[in-house]
N, C-alpha and C positions, 0 to 999 in steps of 0.2 A: 504494499499499497504509499503508493505516497503523501508526500504532503501535503498535494492541492486536495485529492482527495480527501484524505483524513479531515484537512481544514474545513472540506465544506461537509462533510461526516454530522460535525460538532455542529454547524451550521444548525444540519435540519434539527437535531436534535432537540438546540435552542428553540427554535421556533415552533415546535413539535410540541414542547413541555415548560410553558414559561414558566409556570407555576411551581418551578420547582431548580429553578436557576437560582445560583447562590450570589449573594452579591460582589462572590471577583469575576463572574461570569458577565453579570452584566457589565459593571467594569471594563469588562474588556470591550464593550460591541456601543457602537457610537451611538451615545445616552439622545440627541436631535433624530435621529431613527426611529424612535421607538415611542409609538403611539399608544396613549389611551382612549378607548373613543367607551360611550354608550350611548345605547338607547331609551328612554324611557315614554314609560308609560302613567296617566295620574289619574284619582279625581279626590275632588275638594271643597272644597265653597267659596262663595264669590258676594261682594256687598259693590253694587254701582250705584252711584250718584255723577247726570251731566245735567246741569239747571237750566244745559240750552234746550235738554225734553224735558226736561218736572221737575219738580223741584222734592221729590219723592226719593227719594232709598229701594232699591231692587236688590233681595239675597237669596240666594240658587243655590244650580250647582256646575261644578265650575268642570272637564273635562280638557284634559291636557299631554301636549307630547312632547321632547323636545331629543338636541341629537348635541352630545360635549365631545370635542377632541383635545387632549392636551398635550403636549410635547414640548419637550426643549427644545434649545437653540443656541445656536454657536456664538450667540450675543455677548455681551460679561464675562469674559473667560468661561463660556458655557453657565450661566446660572441664573441666567431670564430662560423663562416657560411662555411659550404663546399660548391662547386660550380661544376655542371658539366654540361660539354658544349659540346657536340656534332650537326657536323653543313656538310650538302654536297651539294658542286656547281657544275652548266657545265653552259660553255661559249661554245659562237660561234662569230669570229669578220675575220672582213674585214682589208687587209692593207690599207692604205692611196691612192693609183692605182685602188686597186678596182681588180687586176690581178688575189691575195691570196687569201688562207683564213685556218682559223687556230680553232683549237677545245681543249678544253680543260678543264679537270674537278677536284676535290680536296676535298680529306674528312681533317678533323679538329677536331679531340678533347680534350677538354680542361678538365682540371678537377685539384682541388686547393681547399685552405682555402682563408680565410678574418678575419681581425680581428676587427669585428665591433663597433665604437668608436662613441655614442649615443650621437648625441652634445643636444638633447632636445627630448620628445615623438614622434617626427615629422619628424624628419632630423637628421641622421646619414652618415659620412661618412664608407668607409672600404679599407683596404689597407691588402695588400697579397701576395699570388703566387701563378702561375697556372703550370701541367707542361701541356704543349702544343704540340702535334702529326701530323704532317700534313704528308699524302703521296697522287700523282696527279699524271697528265700528260700533258705536252701537243702535240698535234702532229698538225703538217705541212701539210698538202696535197698534196702540188707539191711538198715536197723535196722526194728524190729514197736513194739517201746512208743511211740517218741518217732524215727520218721522226719525230721522236717522241721524245719528250726529257722526263724523268722517275724524281717527285719532291718528294724527302723524306726526312724530315729532324723532330726532334727532338729539343723543346725548355727549356729551365724554363724559365718564366717569370713573372715582374713584374704587380703589376694590381691593379689599387686603380677604388673607385668606389662610388659613392653619391645616394642615395637617400631619398629623398623626396614623403611623406603621404599630402596632401591637402584634399581639399572639395571648390567643387560649387555645391552648394545648394541643403546643407545634402550629398549629391554624392561622393563617398572615390575615389579618381585619384594615381597615383602613379606615381609619374615620377621620370628614374634612368639615369643617363652615366654611362658608364664603358669606362676605360682605361689598354689594356693590351701591353707587348710591352717586346722581347726578349730581356738579358740579354747575357745568356752563353746556347751554344748549340752544338749539331749536326748534320753538313748536307751533304747526298752524291752528289757529284756533279761528274762527268766524266772533264781530260782536254781538254781541246780546241781542237779543230778536234781530239780527240781520239770517235772510234765506240765504241759502244756499243757488239758489239763483238766482240772486242778482251774483254773488262774487263767482258762479263759473259762464253764467249764460250775458251775464249786461257788463260783466266784468269789473268790480268790486269789490279788487285785490289788496289795493291800500288796507295797515292794518292787521290783514288773515296771518302774520310773520314776526312771532316774537321773540323777544330770547330771554330765555330762560336761565333760573338759577335757584339755589339755595332759597332763596324767596319767596319766591312763586311754584315751585315744585319740587315741596319737599318727598325726594318719593325714597323707596329704598327696595332694593332684593338681596334676600337672605336666602342661604340655602343649609339644609345641614343633615350629612350622605353617609350613611356606613358600607360600605364593604365587604361582605358574609362569602367564603369559599365552599363552596356546596359542590364536593366531586372535585373535580377539570374544571368547572365553574364555576363564575365571579357572580352574585347578586348585591346589582346598588338598593339599598330601600333611600330615599332622600324623603327628607320635611322641605316643600319650595315656600315663600311668605312671601306673596310679588305684593309689593301697596305700592301703589302708582299715583299720584295725587296732584291736581295744577290749579292756580287761582290767575287765569288769563285773559282778558278780556272780559272782565264782572262777572268770569260763566268757572263755575265752580266742579270740578268733578272728583270725582278714583276712584279706579277700580281696586279693589283688596281681593287677595285670593290667596287660600291658604289649603296648598295641596300638598296630597301623600304618593308620590309614584318611586317604583317599581320598573326593573331592567339589566339589562346583562352588560359585563362588564369585557372586553375583548382589549388584549395588548397586542397591537400589530408593531413589526418589525418591518422597516423600507430596504430593499433592496434596492443598489444599484446598479446600471446595466454588467457595469464588469462584474459586480458578484453575480448576477445571475446567469452571464454566461457562462460561472463556473459550475453551477446547478449542476450535476444530470439530467438528462431526459427526461429520465423514464419516472421521474419523481412531479416533473412541472404538471401543469394543465392541460398545459397543450403550449 
């Protein structure tokens, strides 16, 4: 067995058995090519207010799905990670007297960098910033003139994270907490009483794009997750508290969600073309 064949065999074992890799083997890999990916689905409770449509709160059920990837980069001597988080949710709520309903949906995309402060082999703190893009709607089933409200805003978020790796009976668990809050952004919002017909058909765009910050958009997203090993798989259980609110153009809005999610964690190692060419064709899918 020559050296190239032996190296290829070791690489295949590491790809097929990521849960049993030792710290020494992980160090030998290029960490910026190792990606942690998780797709989750969840259900929870929502509380929605948009005074453009109604002065009443609507409470109900929230369905949500998310996809997250994280990997290390070469930035900052290899101490900076990149996070890509995409989520979508749909809510159905009723008002307090149960004589009207509302529908709401939102797509949120976060992309950004964190610097990792490794306090020990098992515990680290992360700090950084994220681009935060949001697009959605709120639809009131009884309104006739203005039945719907468009939600569109982009923020620069401050983000912090704590990650703790620990073992129970030789099984590896990962506990993580993350907090994101918008610092500066722009938001689309009509003036109170202005219709969307006036904005989009008559061209009354003036004043519909507003700068936002902590004073008129005090919001946050927080995640608490636990990765649990089950056989050769790893399941992630997550609590998501998504608390979005604003007071712009005399319109108050809030979109509060408390959701519990579950999904599978995958660890993927990206091969370069040179490394791929060294793999025997017998183990390649095509």
